[in-house]
PALO-720948 format. One record per residue (C-alpha): x, y, z; residue number from 1; residue in three letters. Coordinates in steps of 0.2 Angstrom, whole numbers, plus 5000, padded with zeros to 4 digits. Layout:
BEGIN
east;north;up;num;residu
X;Y;Z;NUM;ALA
...
# end
This chain:
BEGIN
east;north;up;num;residu
4938;4423;5112;1;MET
4952;4431;5102;2;LYS
4940;4433;5087;3;THR
4928;4443;5098;4;ILE
4943;4454;5104;5;GLU
4948;4457;5086;6;HIS
4931;4463;5082;7;MET
4930;4475;5096;8;ILE
4947;4482;5092;9;LEU
4941;4484;5074;10;LEU
4926;4493;5080;11;LEU
4936;4505;5090;12;ILE
4948;4508;5076;13;TRP
4934;4512;5065;14;SER
4929;4527;5076;15;THR
4947;4534;5077;16;ILE
4951;4551;5068;17;ASP
4968;4547;5060;18;THR
4970;4564;5052;19;SER
4985;4569;5063;20;CYS
5003;4568;5055;21;ALA
5017;4557;5061;22;LYS
5030;4564;5071;23;LEU
5048;4558;5070;24;ASP
5057;4556;5087;25;VAL
5076;4552;5087;26;LEU
5082;4542;5102;27;VAL
5099;4537;5106;28;THR
5103;4519;5112;29;ILE
5101;4517;5131;30;ASN
5093;4534;5131;31;GLY
5076;4539;5136;32;SER
5061;4544;5125;33;ALA
5046;4554;5131;34;ASN
5031;4554;5120;35;LEU
5018;4567;5124;36;LYS
5000;4563;5119;37;CYS
4990;4580;5117;38;PRO
4976;4581;5129;39;SER
4959;4587;5124;40;GLN
4950;4586;5141;41;SER
4951;4580;5158;42;SER
4936;4569;5155;43;SER
4945;4561;5140;44;ALA
4951;4543;5139;45;SER
4969;4540;5133;46;THR
4976;4523;5126;47;ASN
4994;4520;5121;48;TRP
4999;4507;5107;49;PHE
5016;4500;5104;50;VAL
5024;4492;5089;51;PRO
5020;4473;5088;52;GLY
5005;4474;5099;53;SER
4987;4476;5094;54;VAL
4979;4479;5111;55;PRO
4983;4495;5120;56;PRO
4997;4494;5133;57;ILE
4988;4507;5144;58;SER
4972;4515;5147;59;LYS
4974;4532;5156;60;ASP
4987;4529;5170;61;ARG
4984;4510;5170;62;THR
4998;4499;5161;63;LEU
4994;4482;5153;64;TYR
5013;4477;5152;65;THR
5026;4470;5163;66;ASN
5040;4480;5155;67;ASP
5047;4491;5169;68;ASN
5056;4502;5156;69;ARG
5038;4509;5151;70;ILE
5029;4521;5162;71;SER
5014;4534;5161;72;ILE
5018;4551;5166;73;THR
5010;4568;5166;74;GLY
4997;4579;5175;75;ASN
4983;4566;5177;76;PHE
4970;4578;5184;77;ARG
4971;4588;5167;78;ASN
4970;4572;5157;79;GLY
4989;4571;5152;80;GLU
4995;4553;5150;81;TYR
5012;4553;5142;82;ASN
5022;4538;5138;83;LEU
5040;4536;5144;84;ARG
5053;4523;5138;85;ILE
5069;4521;5147;86;SER
5085;4512;5142;87;ASN
5080;4513;5124;88;PHE
5085;4497;5114;89;LYS
5086;4494;5095;90;THR
5070;4483;5096;91;SER
5060;4498;5103;92;ASP
5061;4507;5086;93;VAL
5044;4508;5077;94;GLY
5027;4517;5077;95;ILE
5019;4522;5094;96;TYR
5001;4528;5094;97;LYS
4990;4536;5107;98;CYS
4971;4538;5106;99;THR
4961;4551;5115;100;VAL
4942;4547;5116;101;SER
4930;4560;5119;102;ILE
4911;4556;5118;103;LYS
4914;4541;5108;104;ASN
4926;4550;5096;105;VAL
4944;4545;5096;106;ALA
4959;4556;5091;107;TYR
4975;4547;5086;108;GLN
4993;4554;5086;109;HIS
5008;4544;5080;110;GLU
5026;4545;5085;111;PHE
5040;4537;5074;112;ASN
5054;4532;5086;113;LEU
5071;4532;5077;114;LEU
5089;4529;5083;115;ILE
5097;4546;5078;116;GLY
5116;4549;5073;117;LYS
5122;4567;5074;118;PRO
5134;4574;5060;119;PRO
5152;4576;5065;120;THR
5168;4583;5059;121;ASN
5162;4600;5053;122;LEU
5175;4612;5047;123;LYS
5179;4627;5035;124;ILE
5193;4621;5024;125;GLU
5210;4629;5026;126;ASN
5204;4640;5041;127;PHE
5205;4636;5059;128;GLU
5189;4640;5070;129;ASN
5188;4658;5076;130;GLN
5202;4663;5064;131;SER
5203;4680;5055;132;THR
5207;4682;5036;133;VAL
5213;4699;5029;134;GLN
5209;4704;5011;135;ARG
5208;4720;5001;136;LYS
5192;4727;4994;137;GLU
5188;4720;4978;138;GLY
5197;4703;4980;139;GLU
5188;4687;4980;140;GLU
5186;4676;4995;141;LEU
5181;4657;4994;142;SER
5175;4647;5008;143;LEU
5171;4628;5008;144;GLN
5163;4620;5023;145;CYS
5162;4601;5025;146;THR
5154;4589;5037;147;VAL
5152;4570;5041;148;LYS
5133;4567;5039;149;SER
5123;4559;5052;150;GLY
5105;4551;5053;151;GLN
5093;4559;5048;152;PRO
5102;4570;5035;153;LYS
5108;4587;5042;154;GLU
5106;4604;5034;155;ILE
5122;4613;5030;156;LEU
5123;4632;5028;157;LEU
5133;4648;5029;158;PHE
5128;4663;5039;159;GLU
5135;4681;5038;160;LYS
5133;4690;5055;161;ASN
5119;4679;5059;162;GLY
5109;4680;5043;163;ASP
5109;4664;5031;164;MET
5118;4668;5014;165;VAL
5120;4650;5007;166;LYS
5111;4633;5011;167;GLU
5115;4615;5005;168;SER
5107;4598;5007;169;ASN
5124;4589;5004;170;THR
5139;4587;5016;171;SER
5148;4602;5007;172;THR
5143;4620;5005;173;VAL
5154;4633;4995;174;ASN
5153;4652;4997;175;LEU
5162;4664;4986;176;THR
5162;4683;4990;177;ILE
5169;4698;4981;178;ILE
5174;4709;4996;179;LEU
5167;4726;4999;180;SER
5171;4738;5013;181;HIS
5154;4734;5020;182;THR
5161;4716;5023;183;ASP
5174;4723;5035;184;HIS
5174;4714;5051;185;GLN
5160;4702;5045;186;SER
5158;4685;5053;187;ARG
5155;4671;5042;188;TYR
5149;4655;5050;189;THR
5146;4637;5044;190;CYS
5132;4627;5053;191;LYS
5126;4609;5052;192;ALA
5108;4608;5059;193;ILE
5101;4591;5063;194;SER
5087;4584;5075;195;PRO
5101;4572;5081;196;ALA
5110;4587;5089;197;LEU
5106;4596;5104;198;ASP
5117;4610;5099;199;VAL
5121;4613;5080;200;SER
5139;4611;5074;201;LEU
5148;4627;5068;202;SER
5164;4635;5064;203;GLN
5167;4654;5060;204;SER
5179;4665;5051;205;VAL
5181;4684;5053;206;THR
5185;4694;5037;207;VAL
5195;4710;5039;208;MET
5194;4721;5023;209;VAL
5207;4733;5018;210;LEU
5199;4748;5009;211;TYR
5201;4766;5004;212;ALA
5192;4779;5014;213;PRO
5173;4781;5012;214;GLN
5170;4799;5013;215;VAL
5153;4809;5017;216;ASN
5149;4826;5023;217;LEU
5136;4822;5036;218;GLY
5119;4831;5034;219;LYS
5126;4843;5021;220;VAL
5123;4831;5006;221;GLY
5127;4835;4988;222;GLU
5120;4853;4989;223;SER
5121;4866;5003;224;LEU
5111;4882;5003;225;MET
5117;4896;5015;226;ILE
5113;4915;5016;227;LYS
5127;4927;5012;228;GLU
5135;4933;5028;229;GLY
5132;4918;5038;230;ASN
5146;4906;5045;231;ASN
5149;4890;5036;232;LEU
5155;4874;5044;233;THR
5156;4857;5034;234;VAL
5163;4841;5043;235;ASN
5172;4829;5032;236;CYS
5168;4811;5039;237;ILE
5179;4797;5033;238;ALA
5180;4778;5037;239;GLU
5193;4767;5030;240;GLY
5205;4752;5035;241;ASN
5218;4757;5039;242;PRO
5212;4773;5048;243;GLU
5213;4788;5036;244;PRO
5228;4800;5039;245;TYR
5227;4814;5026;246;ASN
5213;4827;5023;247;TYR
5212;4839;5008;248;THR
5199;4852;5005;249;TRP
5198;4860;4987;250;THR
5187;4872;4977;251;LYS
5184;4868;4959;252;MET
5185;4884;4949;253;CYS
5196;4888;4934;254;GLU
5209;4879;4943;255;THR
5208;4867;4958;256;THR
5212;4878;4973;257;ARG
5218;4871;4990;258;LEU
5207;4877;5004;259;ILE
5211;4867;5020;260;SER
5220;4851;5026;261;THR
5208;4849;5041;262;LEU
5194;4837;5043;263;PRO
5182;4852;5046;264;ALA
5180;4866;5033;265;PHE
5175;4883;5042;266;ILE
5171;4899;5033;267;MET
5165;4915;5043;268;ASN
5155;4927;5034;269;GLY
5153;4918;5018;270;ILE
5151;4929;5002;271;LEU
5143;4926;4985;272;ARG
5160;4924;4977;273;LYS
5163;4909;4989;274;ASP
5149;4899;4980;275;ALA
5155;4884;4970;276;GLY
5159;4865;4971;277;LEU
5169;4860;4986;278;TYR
5178;4843;4988;279;SER
5185;4834;5002;280;CYS
5198;4820;4998;281;VAL
5204;4808;5011;282;VAL
5218;4795;5009;283;THR
5226;4780;5017;284;ASN
5238;4766;5012;285;LYS
5225;4758;5001;286;ILE
5219;4773;4992;287;GLY
5208;4789;4993;288;SER
5190;4793;4994;289;GLY
5181;4810;4990;290;LYS
5164;4819;4993;291;ALA
5158;4834;4985;292;ASP
5145;4847;4989;293;THR
5139;4862;4979;294;ASN
5139;4877;4990;295;VAL
5125;4889;4985;296;VAL
5126;4906;4993;297;VAL
5109;4915;4993;298;MET
5108;4934;4992;299;TYR
5095;4947;4989;300;SER
5094;4952;4971;301;PRO
5104;4967;4963;302;ARG
5092;4977;4952;303;VAL
5097;4986;4936;304;ASP
5086;4994;4923;305;ILE
5090;4993;4905;306;ILE
5082;5006;4894;307;TYR
5085;5019;4880;308;THR
5079;5037;4880;309;ASN
5066;5041;4867;310;TYR
5057;5054;4858;311;THR
5039;5059;4861;312;GLU
5034;5051;4844;313;ILE
5042;5034;4847;314;THR
5028;5021;4847;315;LYS
5036;5007;4857;316;GLN
5044;5012;4873;317;ARG
5049;5000;4886;318;TYR
5061;4997;4901;319;LEU
5068;4980;4907;320;VAL
5071;4977;4925;321;CYS
5086;4965;4926;322;LYS
5087;4956;4942;323;VAL
5102;4945;4948;324;LYS
5101;4935;4965;325;GLY
5100;4918;4972;326;VAL
5088;4910;4972;327;PRO
5083;4915;4954;328;GLU
5064;4915;4958;329;GLU
5058;4933;4959;330;TYR
5043;4943;4963;331;THR
5041;4959;4954;332;PHE
5031;4973;4961;333;TYR
5023;4988;4953;334;GLN
5034;5001;4944;335;TRP
5033;5019;4951;336;GLU
5035;5034;4940;337;HIS
5041;5050;4949;338;LYS
5046;5067;4944;339;SER
5064;5074;4944;340;TYR
5060;5081;4961;341;TYR
5053;5065;4968;342;GLY
5035;5069;4966;343;ASP
5024;5053;4963;344;HIS
5016;5053;4946;345;ILE
5008;5035;4945;346;ARG
5010;5016;4948;347;PHE
5012;5005;4933;348;MET
5010;4986;4932;349;SER
5024;4977;4922;350;GLY
5026;4960;4914;351;ASN
5029;4944;4923;352;GLN
5048;4945;4918;353;ASN
5050;4962;4925;354;GLY
5049;4973;4909;355;SER
5038;4988;4908;356;LEU
5030;4994;4892;357;THR
5024;5012;4892;358;LEU
5006;5014;4886;359;PRO
5005;5022;4869;360;THR
4995;5039;4870;361;ASP
4985;5044;4856;362;THR
4988;5063;4860;363;ILE
5005;5067;4853;364;ARG
5008;5082;4864;365;ASP
5007;5072;4880;366;SER
5021;5060;4876;367;GLY
5033;5072;4885;368;TYR
5024;5067;4901;369;GLN
5033;5050;4901;370;ASP
5049;5060;4907;371;ASN
5055;5056;4924;372;GLY
5062;5043;4936;373;TYR
5056;5025;4934;374;TYR
5058;5013;4949;375;LYS
5058;4994;4948;376;CYS
5056;4984;4964;377;THR
5059;4965;4965;378;ALA
5062;4952;4979;379;SER
5068;4934;4980;380;ASN
5063;4932;4998;381;GLY
5081;4935;5004;382;ILE
5085;4951;5014;383;SER
5100;4961;5012;384;ASP
5112;4966;5026;385;THR
5100;4980;5031;386;ASN
5086;4968;5033;387;GLY
5077;4974;5017;388;ARG
5068;4960;5007;389;VAL
5063;4971;4993;390;LYS
5076;4979;4982;391;GLN
5074;4993;4970;392;SER
5083;5003;4956;393;ALA
5078;5018;4947;394;GLU
5083;5027;4931;395;VAL
5078;5044;4924;396;TYR
5070;5042;4907;397;LEU
5072;5056;4895;398;VAL
5058;5058;4882;399;VAL
5064;5071;4869;400;GLU
5051;5082;4861;401;GLY
5046;5099;4856;402;LYS
5044;5113;4870;403;PRO
5029;5113;4880;404;VAL
5021;5128;4889;405;PHE
5016;5120;4906;406;VAL
4999;5120;4914;407;SER
5002;5134;4927;408;ASP
5004;5148;4913;409;ASN
4991;5161;4913;410;VAL
4982;5169;4898;411;ASP
4979;5186;4905;412;GLU
4989;5199;4916;413;VAL
4984;5215;4923;414;TYR
4994;5231;4925;415;GLY
4992;5249;4930;416;THR
4995;5263;4919;417;TYR
5014;5269;4920;418;LEU
5017;5255;4932;419;GLY
5029;5240;4930;420;PRO
5022;5223;4924;421;ILE
5029;5206;4920;422;SER
5023;5193;4908;423;LEU
5029;5176;4914;424;VAL
5028;5160;4905;425;VAL
5035;5143;4910;426;ASN
5042;5131;4898;427;ILE
5046;5112;4899;428;PHE
5059;5108;4885;429;SER
5070;5093;4882;430;ILE
5081;5097;4873;431;PRO
5081;5115;4877;432;LYS
5073;5126;4865;433;TYR
5084;5133;4851;434;THR
5074;5148;4847;435;LYS
5063;5159;4857;436;LEU
5052;5173;4850;437;GLU
5040;5186;4858;438;VAL
5028;5194;4846;439;LEU
5016;5208;4848;440;ASP
4998;5208;4842;441;GLY
5003;5212;4824;442;ARG
5015;5197;4824;443;SER
5030;5208;4825;444;GLN
5045;5203;4836;445;PRO
5046;5214;4852;446;ILE
5061;5225;4852;447;THR
5068;5225;4869;448;PHE
5076;5241;4876;449;GLY
5076;5253;4891;450;SER
5058;5251;4894;451;ASN
5057;5232;4892;452;SER
5069;5217;4894;453;ARG
5068;5198;4892;454;LEU
5074;5187;4906;455;ILE
5078;5168;4905;456;GLU
5080;5157;4920;457;GLU
5083;5139;4923;458;ASN
5070;5134;4937;459;THR
5057;5122;4943;460;SER
5040;5124;4936;461;VAL
5023;5116;4940;462;MET
5014;5106;4927;463;ASP
5001;5092;4927;464;ARG
5008;5075;4922;465;PHE
4995;5062;4918;466;LEU
4983;5070;4930;467;GLY
4995;5074;4944;468;THR
5002;5091;4949;469;GLU
5020;5090;4950;470;ILE
5036;5100;4950;471;LYS
5047;5098;4935;472;VAL
5063;5106;4928;473;ILE
5059;5120;4916;474;GLY
5063;5137;4910;475;TYR
5055;5153;4916;476;LYS
5054;5167;4903;477;ILE
5050;5184;4909;478;THR
5046;5200;4899;479;VAL
5047;5214;4911;480;LYS
5040;5231;4906;481;ILE
5045;5245;4917;482;GLU
5031;5258;4913;483;ARG
5015;5252;4906;484;LEU
5008;5263;4892;485;THR
4993;5261;4880;486;ASN
5005;5254;4867;487;ASP
5009;5240;4879;488;ASN
4991;5235;4880;489;ILE
4991;5221;4868;490;ASP
4991;5202;4866;491;THR
5008;5194;4866;492;TYR
5013;5178;4858;493;THR
5027;5167;4864;494;PHE
5035;5154;4852;495;LYS
5048;5141;4858;496;ALA
5056;5130;4845;497;LYS
5068;5116;4845;498;ASN
5073;5102;4833;499;GLY
5056;5092;4837;500;PHE
5044;5106;4834;501;GLY
5037;5123;4840;502;GLN
5024;5127;4853;503;SER
5015;5144;4856;504;VAL
5007;5153;4871;505;HIS
4998;5169;4871;506;MET
4996;5182;4885;507;ILE
4984;5197;4884;508;ALA
4990;5212;4894;509;VAL
4975;5221;4901;510;LEU
4973;5238;4910;511;SER
4969;5235;4929;512;ALA
4957;5246;4937;513;GLY
4945;5247;4952;514;THR
4934;5232;4955;515;PRO
4916;5230;4950;516;GLU
4903;5231;4964;517;PRO
4896;5215;4971;518;PRO
4881;5207;4963;519;LEU
4865;5200;4969;520;ASN
4866;5208;4986;521;VAL
4852;5202;4998;522;THR
4850;5207;5016;523;VAL
4839;5196;5028;524;ALA
4836;5198;5047;525;PRO
4843;5187;5060;526;VAL
4842;5188;5079;527;ALA
4848;5206;5084;528;ASN
4856;5208;5067;529;GLY
4856;5206;5048;530;ALA
4864;5194;5036;531;ARG
4871;5200;5020;532;VAL
4874;5189;5005;533;GLU
4882;5193;4988;534;TRP
4891;5186;4973;535;THR
4908;5192;4968;536;THR
4911;5203;4953;537;ASN
4927;5207;4942;538;PHE
4941;5211;4954;539;ASN
4949;5224;4942;540;GLY
4964;5213;4940;541;GLY
4970;5213;4958;542;PHE
4964;5204;4974;543;LYS
4948;5213;4981;544;GLN
4940;5215;4998;545;HIS
4922;5217;5002;546;PHE
4915;5231;5014;547;PHE
4897;5232;5021;548;VAL
4891;5249;5025;549;GLU
4875;5252;5036;550;TYR
4867;5266;5046;551;ARG
4851;5268;5056;552;GLU
4838;5277;5046;553;GLN
4839;5296;5049;554;GLY
4857;5296;5052;555;ASN
4869;5303;5039;556;LYS
4885;5294;5043;557;GLY
4888;5277;5037;558;TRP
4897;5263;5048;559;LYS
4909;5253;5037;560;LYS
4914;5234;5041;561;VAL
4928;5225;5031;562;LYS
4921;5208;5030;563;THR
4930;5191;5031;564;LEU
4916;5181;5023;565;PRO
4912;5163;5022;566;THR
4909;5156;5005;567;THR
4896;5143;5001;568;PHE
4890;5137;4984;569;ASN
4898;5152;4976;570;ASN
4889;5164;4987;571;ARG
4898;5175;5001;572;MET
4889;5180;5017;573;PHE
4892;5191;5032;574;TRP
4882;5195;5048;575;THR
4881;5212;5056;576;ILE
4876;5209;5074;577;GLY
4870;5219;5090;578;ASN
4858;5230;5080;579;LEU
4845;5239;5090;580;HIS
4828;5232;5091;581;GLU
4813;5240;5083;582;ASP
4824;5251;5072;583;ARG
4826;5252;5053;584;SER
4843;5251;5045;585;TYR
4850;5254;5027;586;SER
4863;5243;5020;587;PHE
4875;5244;5005;588;ARG
4891;5236;4999;589;MET
4907;5240;4989;590;PHE
4923;5231;4985;591;SER
4941;5237;4985;592;ARG
4958;5233;4977;593;ASN
4975;5241;4977;594;LYS
4969;5253;4963;595;ILE
4953;5259;4973;596;GLY
4935;5256;4977;597;ASP
4921;5251;4966;598;SER
4905;5260;4966;599;ASN
4892;5256;4980;600;THR
4877;5245;4977;601;THR
4860;5251;4979;602;GLU
4854;5253;4997;603;GLU
4843;5240;5006;604;PHE
4832;5244;5020;605;ASP
4828;5232;5034;606;LEU
4819;5233;5051;607;LYS
4826;5224;5066;608;ILE
4811;5216;5075;609;PHE
4811;5213;5094;610;LYS
4814;5195;5099;611;LYS
4809;5187;5115;612;LYS
4825;5176;5116;613;ASN
4841;5185;5112;614;GLU
4853;5175;5100;615;ALA
4865;5180;5087;616;THR
4870;5168;5073;617;VAL
4886;5170;5063;618;TYR
4891;5161;5047;619;GLY
4876;5149;5046;620;VAL
4874;5140;5029;621;VAL
4860;5149;5019;622;GLY
4852;5134;5013;623;SER
4848;5126;5030;624;VAL
4829;5124;5034;625;SER
4820;5135;5047;626;LEU
4819;5121;5059;627;VAL
4838;5117;5058;628;SER
4842;5135;5061;629;MET
4831;5136;5076;630;LEU
4839;5121;5084;631;VAL
4856;5129;5081;632;ILE
4851;5146;5088;633;VAL
4845;5138;5104;634;CYS
4861;5128;5106;635;LEU
4872;5143;5103;636;ILE
4862;5153;5115;637;TYR
4865;5141;5129;638;LEU
4884;5141;5125;639;ILE
4885;5160;5123;640;LYS
4876;5162;5140;641;LYS
4889;5152;5148;642;ARG
4904;5159;5139;643;THR
4899;5177;5141;644;ASN
4902;5176;5159;645;LYS
4920;5171;5156;646;GLN
4923;5184;5142;647;GLY
4918;5200;5151;648;LYS
4935;5203;5157;649;THR
4944;5199;5141;650;LYS
4952;5212;5130;651;LYS
4943;5216;5114;652;LYS
4950;5223;5098;653;SER
4942;5238;5088;654;VAL
4942;5239;5069;655;MET
4951;5254;5063;656;LYS
4948;5264;5047;657;ASP
4964;5269;5038;658;TYR
4964;5282;5024;659;SER
4966;5274;5006;660;GLN
4981;5276;4996;661;ALA
4970;5282;4981;662;TYR
4958;5296;4980;663;LYS
4941;5289;4983;664;LEU
4923;5295;4983;665;GLU
4920;5306;4999;666;GLU
4909;5297;5011;667;ARG
4905;5300;5029;668;VAL
4910;5286;5041;669;TYR
4907;5282;5059;670;ASP
4918;5271;5069;671;GLU
4910;5255;5074;672;ILE
4905;5254;5092;673;ASP
4913;5239;5101;674;VAL
4897;5234;5110;675;THR
4889;5232;5093;676;GLN
4901;5218;5088;677;MET
4901;5208;5104;678;THR
4901;5189;5102;679;GLY
4909;5189;5084;680;SER
4923;5176;5083;681;VAL
4934;5176;5067;682;PHE
4945;5161;5063;683;THR
4958;5163;5049;684;LYS
4960;5148;5038;685;THR
4978;5141;5034;686;GLU
4976;5145;5016;687;GLN
4973;5164;5018;688;ASN
4988;5175;5015;689;GLU
4992;5185;5031;690;GLY
4997;5201;5023;691;ASN
4983;5204;5011;692;ASP
4975;5217;5022;693;ASN
4983;5233;5015;694;LYS
4970;5245;5021;695;ASP
4975;5241;5039;696;GLY
4957;5238;5044;697;ILE
4957;5224;5056;698;GLN
4942;5212;5061;699;PRO
4935;5213;5078;700;ILE
4941;5197;5088;701;GLN
4935;5191;5105;702;THR
4941;5175;5114;703;GLU
4929;5161;5115;704;ASN
4933;5145;5125;705;SER
4918;5135;5118;706;ASP
4925;5123;5105;707;GLU
4907;5117;5100;708;ASN
4905;5134;5092;709;THR
4920;5132;5080;710;VAL
4915;5114;5076;711;LEU
4898;5118;5070;712;SER
4904;5128;5055;713;HIS
4920;5119;5050;714;GLU
4924;5115;5032;715;ASN
4912;5129;5025;716;LEU
4926;5141;5020;717;HIS
4937;5140;5004;718;ASP
4954;5146;4999;719;LYS
4958;5164;5004;720;ASN
4943;5166;5015;721;SER
4940;5167;5034;722;TYR
4927;5158;5044;723;GLU
4915;5168;5055;724;GLN
4907;5159;5070;725;PHE
# end
């Protein structure tokens, strides 16, 4: 029978999975042991085996032993069947096994029950528990911890503030520390860890480290950047044992200078001179600590220009823009070249380092045009006290050279017989000319006396520098002849010379006279009038005015109109309006200056045809097509029809004919009828001189409230002209 049982047991054991590890369980004499068999399923079958017995002592909750110290516990519904041994004896020591069978597969778990002996008598040599030890920073502290070992062997270790720093498998552990200020108030604990202990054995020592102050400047760091004018506050933070009691702020310069004895360093409105290395020193009984910060004061750059004056033949000419600010990262903008009077001449791109090299001009005579102010502009991103980010400096560069007759000089002047005349030349000269000569047509020097004199003046003159018309410092030379005679009709040569060379300018004196009659005169019909066009001729040396004379055929008297013409494509035109329909008229022209009148042109005959629709056109561009003209005529007719109602009560001016100051050809003139000029509107341009009408003949003016009439002809006039609408 026993043989059969053994065979069955061997068959069972052959199906058991024995891969589980053995678990040591410490039990004290007369104590209890609770062995928990891991459950796989509520449907599993659990068997417990004890040392010295081959058959199981239980199956599930059923016990096969009479030992009342053994019981089965657990949640049986969940398949938990744990073994409990009470009043543990020495004979109970051994291997306990449980098997869990699930679908003919058994899982085995082993428990090695041992009688445990906890370690005892743990201590840190020479120190009482919870004691405090005081040492200076840098000193050595040695701690030795011992324990009476138990069963199983305990682990002995040191912890610092809860973190393990040393471990030993023996009954002694040693720890040696070179103390630092970071060890201040640290707690060193020796622990013995054993499964025979419910709570580990331990003893602690607290270390108090005496150390010199540890100093920092908070968020400032080793370098501090601040804009000039702002307020600066730096807090000196110190930590030491014992507490610090003395603060000292110093600035490192040529000599160490005491700044403050307070923990906080405050400076209102910091200046660039305040930049430098600042140190905070804090002391206590143990020693002193120090923290430094380099205060960098940021400010907008100061701009200076380094240059040398040159001569016009110097090949290399340059200016250097020297900039000093913080930070030393600069952006350079274009240089500006200006005249002495501030007129802009040009912008120039410099080099990346701020220097400017003037271009070398192949024309020697234009080198003097580099004279003037040169402005350098730079920025480092920091604004000045006025909020300006860009800073500038300018210098006046002098380029010495020979005298130059500037661009506004003339080649001809006109004078009247026995009248005064002035020959004027303008000179730019650096340095000033040392010799000035005026020669006649035979290259002989002019002898000045009662009839002529030479006038020299310091003044501003106009010249063209590098394509720009500007005002520059110069000299005005005037040869004034009181009474012009035939001997004075000549070509005069002006010579100006200095140490760099000589320049020459020639002026021809011509006798002024009456103007030449207009050229290429044409007369064309327009609605209720005639359009006269012409080309200007020589003005006789003075400003001229143009007159149109007309009369109805069969009449002897001429009506004269002083024109205020519009110029287009070098042609001038004027419109005579309010002429009678189905009548023929004759037209001719002449011009006048202050000397007198020109001859008249040939006469031109024109018949005014009757038109179904009344319309008058003034100042229409001659080159427009017929279709465009008809559109404009219709538009003006509609506008005129509306405005004529408003203009009936308005005052009209009548042109007057004054006598000439000179003896003119006798002609018969009639006053112009006001009704013949109705609808003419004259607008003077801004460039026309208001006192040029020396004859006293005024254009007829009528008020017109329609702005569209003006807009249709704008920009057609040129200098010294009027617009007719």
